N, C-alpha and C positions, 0 to 999 in steps of 0.2 A: 504494500500500500504506500502510495507516494503522492507527490504533487507535481504536475507537469505544466509547462508553459512554453510558448513559442511565438516568434514574430517573423513573418516573411514579408518583405516589402521591396518595392521597386526603388524606394528612396533609402538612403543610408540610415541604418538603425543605430541609435546610441546604445552602447553596451550597458549603460546604466538602466535602460528600460527593462531589459530581461533580468537584471539583477534585482530590480525593484519588484518585478513580477514574482520571482521565486521567493523573495524575502517575505512576501505576503502569504506564502504557502509553507512557511517553516514549521508551523504546528502540525502539518501533515507528514513531514519528513524531517525529524530533528537529527538524524544520524549522519547525513551528508548532503552537500549541495554543490552543484557545478553547472557550468554553462558551456555551450559549444556554438561555433558559427563564425560568420564573417560579417561584412558590412550590410548584407542583404538577407541573411538567414541567421537567426539566433534561437537556440533551443535551451531550455533550462529545466532543472530537475531538483526536487528535494526528496531524499530517500528515507524511508522507514525500512530498515533491513530485516528481511524475513527468510528469504531463500538465498543461500550463499552469502555469508556475512562479510566476505573479503572486500577490500577496496576495489579489486579488479572488476567487481560486478556493479560498481557505481555507474550512474548515468549522468548525462547522455552517453550512450554506449555505441561505439562505432565498430563495424566489422573489420577484419584484418585487411581487406582490400582498400578500406578508406572511403568506399562509395556510399555505404548506407549508415545512417545514424538514427537511433531510436530513443524516444522518451516514452516511458510506459508506466501506467498506474494500474495496479491490480495484482492478480495472481493467476497463473496458468497451471491448473492442477495436473494436467497430463504432460507436463514438460519433459518428464523422464522418458515417456514413450516417444515423444517427438525427437529427443536426442538419439534414441535407438533407431528410429526411422531414418534419420539423416546420417547415420554412421557411415563414414567413407565419402560422404558428399560435402561435408562441412567440417572444418577443423575448429573444435570448440576450445576456448581459452578460459572459460569459467564453468561453474556448475549451476548457473543461474537460470531461472525461467525466462528472464529478459533475453538472454542470448539465444535460447531455444526458439522463442517467438520470432526474433529477427532472422534466424537461420531458416525457419520455415517459410517466411516471406520471401527471402532471397531465392529459395528453391522453387516455390510454386506461385509467386505473385499473389494477387488479391484473392485467388481461389482457395487460399489456405485457411480462410476464416472459419469455415465449417468444421475444420479439424481441431479448432481450439475448444478446450473445455475449461472454463474459468470465468472470472470477472475482469473486465479490462477496458481501458481507454488509452489509446496510444497514437503516436504520430511517428512516421518514418520518413526521413529526408533522403532523397536519392540525388546525390551530388552530380551524377552524370546527366540525368534527365531534368535536373532542376525542378523536381516535383515533390510534393508532400502527400503521403498516403495516410489517411486517418481512419480510425474505426472505434466502435463502442460495442460493448457486450450485448448479448441478445435481449436482456431484460433491463438494461440501463442501471446496473448496480453501481457502476463507476461513472462519474460525470465528465462531460466534455462540452465546455462552453466556447463560443467563438464570436469574433467581430470580423466582418469582411467588407472592405471598400474596394474601389477600383485599383488601388495601389498597395493595399496592406491587408494582411490576414493575421489576426492575433487569436491565440487559443490558450486555454488554461483549465485547470481542475475546478477553479472557483471564479465567480464573477468578479469578486473584489480584486483578484489578481489582474484581470483584464483592465479594470478601471484604474488600477495603480499605474499602468503604463502611460496613461494620458492620451491614448489614441482615440478614446471615445468618452464623451461626457455622459454622465448618468441622467437620462431623461425617462420619466415614467411613460409607459405605453398605456394610454387611457383605456383602450379596449381590454387590456389584460387585467386591469383592476377589477373589471366585471367578472372575469374568470377566476381571479383570486378569491373574490367574495363568494362566488357561486360554489366553488369546489375546494376552497382552502389552499389552492395552489394554481400555478399556471402550467399548462401542459405543453410537452414538446411539440414542435421545435422552438416554441417561444419562451421568453422569460418576461418578467414584469417590466423590463427595460427595453426601450427602443434600440434597435441595431445590435443587440446581443442575443444570440440564439444558442440552442442546444443541438448537438448532433443527435439525431433520433437513436433510440435503442435499436440494436440489430442492423445498424446502417454502417456503411463505409463511404469514404469519399476521396477524391483526388483533386489537389490544388496544383494547377500548372498554368503559368503565365497569368497568374492572379485570377484565374477562372476556376470556380469550385463546382464540381459535380458530385452529387451524392446519390446513393441508391441502397436499397435493402439487400442484405445477404441472408436474412432470416426473418420470418413473419410469424407472429403468434397464432395466426389463423391456419397455418399449415400443420394440421394435426394428422398423424398417421391413422390409417383405418384400424378399427378395433376388431380383433378376432376373438369372438366370444367362446371361451373354453370353460366357462363357469366361474362362480364366485371364488372357489378355492384357488384357481389359477391366478385370478386377479389379485388376491391377497398375497400370494407368493411373489408375484411380480412387483407389487408395491413395496413389499418388505425388502426385496433384493435391491431395488433401485434406491430406496431410502437409505439403507445401510451403506450402500456404495457411495451415496452423496455425502454422508457424514464422514466416511473413512477418508475420502480424497481431500476433504476440508480440514483434516488433521495433519496434513503435510506441512511441516514447519521446522525451521532451524532455530526457533525461539520459543519460549514458553507460551502455551495456549490454554484456554479454559472455555467456559460456557456461561451464558446468562441463564439463570434458573428462576423463573417466576413461580413455578409450581403448577403451571397449566399443562395441558396435554402436549403441546408442541415442544416446548423447551424440555419437558421431562423425558420425552422420547429421545431427543437428541442426546441428553445426558446418559440415558440408559444405554444407547448404542455406543457412545464414546467410551463408557466404562467397559463394555464388552470388547471393544476393539483395541484398547490401549492397556498395556501391561502395568502402567503406573497409575497412581491415584489422580483422578480428574479434578481440576480446580473449578468450583462453581461459585457464582456471585448473585446475590439478591439484594434488592432494596426492601426494607421492612418499615412498618409504621406502627405507632402506638395506637392509632385509630383502627379498631377492629372492622369497621365497615369497608375498608379497602386494603387491609393488610392480608397478604397471601402467604405469610411465613409458615403457617401450619402445613401447607402442601409442599412448599419448597424444602422444608426440613424433612418431611416424610421421604421425598425422593433422594435427598442428600444422604439420609441414613440408609435407605435401601441399597444405594449404589456406592456407599462409603466414600463419598467425595470429600475433598478438602474444601469445605464450604465456608464462605465468608459473607456475612451480612452487614449491611450499613443501615443503621437506624436514621431515617430521614425525618427530622422534625420540621413542622411547618415553618418555624422561624428561620431554620437553615435554608429551606427552599425559597422563602421570601427574600432573604438576603442575597441569594444567588440569581434572582430573576434578571437583573441587568446583565450579568455575565452570560447567562444562557442566551439572552437576546443578542448579545454581542457576537456570539458564536455562529449566528445564523448568516449564511451566505446569501440566502433568499428568505423572504418573510415566510414564516410558518407558525400556525397556532399549535403545532405538535412538536414532539422531539425532546421534551424535558425529561422524560423517563430514560431515554437513551443517553442523554447527557450525563445523568447521575450514575447509572450503572456502568457506563464507560469510564467515568472518572474513578470509581471505586476499583474497577478491574485493572486499570492501568497502574494505579497507585500500589496494587498488590504485586506488581512486577510482571504482569501478563501483557503480551503484545498482540496476540490473536485470540478472538473470542467467537464462538459459534452462537447464533441467535435463532430463535424459533419463528422469526418473521416468515410468513408465506403459508403456514399451515392452514389458516382460515381460508385463504384464497383458493387453495387447491381442494379442500375437503368440505366445503360448504359450511364453514364456521361462522360466517357473517349472516346475520338475519336478513340483510339486504338481498342476498342471493336466493334465499328461500322465498322471500316476498316477490322477487322478480319472477321466479318460477311460477308461483301461483297466479300472479297478475297476467302473465303471458298465456296461461291456460284458461283464463276466464273469458270464454267465448261470448257470454252474455254482455259483459262490460264493453267489449270491443265491437259488438253488433250495434250498439247505440250510436246514433249520429254524433259527430264530434261536438256540435253546439249543445246537445243534450248532456253529454258527458261533462263538458266544460262548465255548464250552468250548475249541474248537480255537484260537481267537484268543488266549485267555488263556494257553494253554500255549505257543504260539509267541512271544507277547510276553515271557513269562518266560525262555524259552530264548535268545531273540535280544536281550534287554534293550531291547525296543522296546515301551513301555507303550501308545503310541498305537495299535498294532496291535490290542490287546485292545479298546479303545474302538470301533475301526472294525468289528471282527467282531461287536460287540454293538449296532451301529447299529439303530435302531428300524425303519427301512424303507430301501428302495432309492430314496431321494429326495434331491434337492439339499440340502434343509434339514437332513436327518438325517446326511448324509455329509460335505459340504464343511467345515462348522465343525470337525469332528473332525480332518480333514486339516490344518487350519490351527492346531490347538491347540498350546500349549507344554506346560504341566503336564497330564498325564493324570489321569483320575479317581483311579487308585490312588496316584499321587504326591501329589495333593491330600489324600487321606485319610491318607496317611502323615504329613503335617505338621499336620493339623488334627483328625483323628479325627471328621470329620463325614460321616455316612452320606448325608445329603441332597444331596451334591455330584454325585450321578448325574444330576441334572436339568441339561439344557443350555438355558440361557435364550436364547442366541443362536439355537440351532436352532429354538426355538419362535417367535422373532420373525421368522424367515425363511420360515415355513411358507406364507404367502400367495403366495410366489414360485413354488412348485412347479409349479402349473398354468400360470402365465404363461411359465415358462422351458421347458416341455416341448417346445415347437416349435423351440427353439434347438439348434444343434450343441453337442456336449459341451465343446469348447474354449471356446465362447462362454459356456456356463454357468460354465466355469472363470474367465472374465473377471469375471463377476458375483461369483463366490465370492471372488476375490482382493480385489475392491473392497469388498465387504460385510464380509468377515471380517478383512481385513488392511490393505489400502492406505489407505482413506479415514480410518479412525480411528487409524492408527498412522503410516504413511509420510507422507501428506499433512499430517497434523497436526504431525508432527515437523519436516517441511520448513518449515512456517509458523513454528513456535516458534523453531527454531534459526537460520533466516535472519533473522527479525525481531529476534532478539537483537542483531544487528549492523546493523539498519535496512537490510537488503537485500531487495529484492523478487525472488522466484523465480517464474518462469513455466514451465508444463509443457505443451508442444505435444502430447504424446501423449494428454493428457486433454482435447483439444478435442472437444466433444460431437458435432460433425459426423463427425469421424474415428472416434470411439468407436462411434457408432451404425452406421456402415457396416461397420466391421470385425467387429462382433458379428453382423451379418447374414450374413457370408461363411461358407459351409459348411466343415467340417473338411478336406475333400479339398484345399482350396486353402491352408489354414493349417497343416496338419500340419508340425511342426518337424522335418523329416528332418535338417536341420542347423539351428543356432540361428536362430530367427526368419526362416525361409526366405522367407515372403511379403513381409515388410518389406524384406529385403535385395535380393530380386529386383526389387521394385517401384521401388526407388531406385538400382538398379545403373546404371552401374558406379562409383558414388561411393566404395565401400569396398574397400580391398585385401584379398586373401584372408587375410593375416596377422591382420587384425582380426576378420573373419567367423568364422574357424575356430579362433580362440584358445580356450584354456581359460577358462571363466567363473570369475572370481575373486571379485569383490565386495570390499567393504571389510572387511578382517579384521585383527585384531591379536592378540598373544599373551595373550589375556584369562585363560585358565586359569592360566598361569604367574603373571601379575600378582596374581590373586585369592589365590593361595597364597603369594605373596612380598611384593612392594612394597605391594600394597593389602590385605594380610591384616589388619592392625590396623584399617584403615578399615572393612573389611567386617565384621570381628568385632564392633566396637562397634555397628554398625547391626543386625546379626542379634540381638545380645543385647537391644538396645532393642526390636526388633520382638517378640521372644519375651515380653518383660515388659510391654509397653504396648499390645499389640493382642490382644484376647481371641479373635480369630478363630483364632489359632494355638495349638497345644499347645506350651507352653514346652519341655518335655523333648524332644518329638519334633523340633521345629524345630532345637534345638541339636544333636541327634544327626545330623540331616540335614547340617548345616554341617560337623560334625566328620568325618562319613564322606566328604564331598567332599574335605576336607583330607587324608584318608588315601587318596586316589586311587580312590575307589569310581567305577568307570566308568559306573554307572547314573545318576550325577548329573552332567549337563552343567554347565559353568560358566555357561551362559546362564540356567539356572533360578536359580542362586545370585545372579547379578547382578540378576535381576528382584526378588528379595527385598530386596537391598541398596538398590536404587533406590526401592522402595516405602517402606522404613523411612526413608530420607533425606528423601523428599518429605513423608511424614506428620509427621515430627519438625520439619522446616524450616517447615512451614505450621501447626504447632501444632494439628493435627487431633485431635479427641477421638473417643471411641467413640460 
């Protein structure tokens, strides 16, 4: 895990520009930092050493011919197999996965991407062709941001690194504020800033003569055909793929451990790690004094069962409150989420661990989110969809008003019975009416995310509805929020987090499995039964809790002044909002208006803090 940056320009590049860029990535890679290049090409790298700890594996890394130079962020889990494949074709000078990645590219060109098993974002400079090849892993676990003008291309692992170069001024993209409020994030390829974009997950690109062309090398909709040999065969396959996913993510030359919440997903990862590793596994949990959201009973149960070296950190409300500014400062992009990952990463790193496995992704694959089941039921409701749209919309608006559920009104007014029209609405935060309430903008009825997903409708039509839900969660929520926040918050402490559930072999297979085998009669039934009897019933049938804190109380009390200052700043400095209506919204929340959840207010506070902190202009 590292931080990468680069500048390719027709104009002479000041060496200080790339130095500044990688200096802003030092938290991602405290072990080494270096730059490569000339007047028109400069690449920079900050290293967190994990595979081959020698200085010879530092980056930027140039092959022995001097033609190719790579900067790479991530891990290639099958790098040893790649080395064996290229034996006799390439003379290796290190035992790093970086060199294996570069050697495979030299041997096969861009066609090598489907041979990679891992998480990655990288750029390879070809000095002979004067071209830059870039790529990002299939699910977007590793970030790749860029700015592109007629004469300059700047890329980095974080937006703030690009801004530090001075090539682009931070200007807010008004249309993307809508998407941030609707979905708690801005989806690829956009960011909340004008002129700064993301390379899409599963995409590669080539920059030559300052012209950038990008294309997909993998698509989440390309699911292999399912050969039904019965439920027992399905369970065996799920177990084999999952155990393999865990095993390959334990490859490391530095100490590793696991986050342990006591839920099904993290508990199964710890169970498999304990079976696969001969020494005691280190596990880490955040615990609380408040029983309503403390999960220590279950994490301790698993730690005892698998005899892990278990470390707990008691997070007191006052400690969390004091750390709020630091957590917000760690955000490269505004996000209402991520505080849990920040704290468990901090604890894990302070214990001397550099790599940690996380249970992220289990809900997405095995129907763990209620959103997926609701989507399944809604799409199967023929009576609802038989109603004329105006009838649905009228009834939905009335029900939304009576039940204080504005999302229901948007769902009833969905343009069609399609994945792209329905799932984004199910995953939205602010409804259309709520947005109009604080902005007075009529055009907010347009759903940009829905439009960007229309191409998927036909390709997903052959998939079971829960598998469509997997795609919906990844496209609308997980990739651009949870995975991004996991990267940001863990790397704030120079900790690499690996996610076995998002192994693409496991993902592709589980998505091919029909709903009759995945239906969550009890939580994540297929996963639990496939890995049985590793989990005790107390863990399987426990109440799903998740990471929760008394946010509503804090926003109205301890954090009231903090929030008030930022809401005022937002109302006066961001023309997107109607000043009077935004302040009224905040004041109604303070008066316990139950139609205004604390999470909506926190989204606004985080946005204001991020815009002000990064000196973003209109």
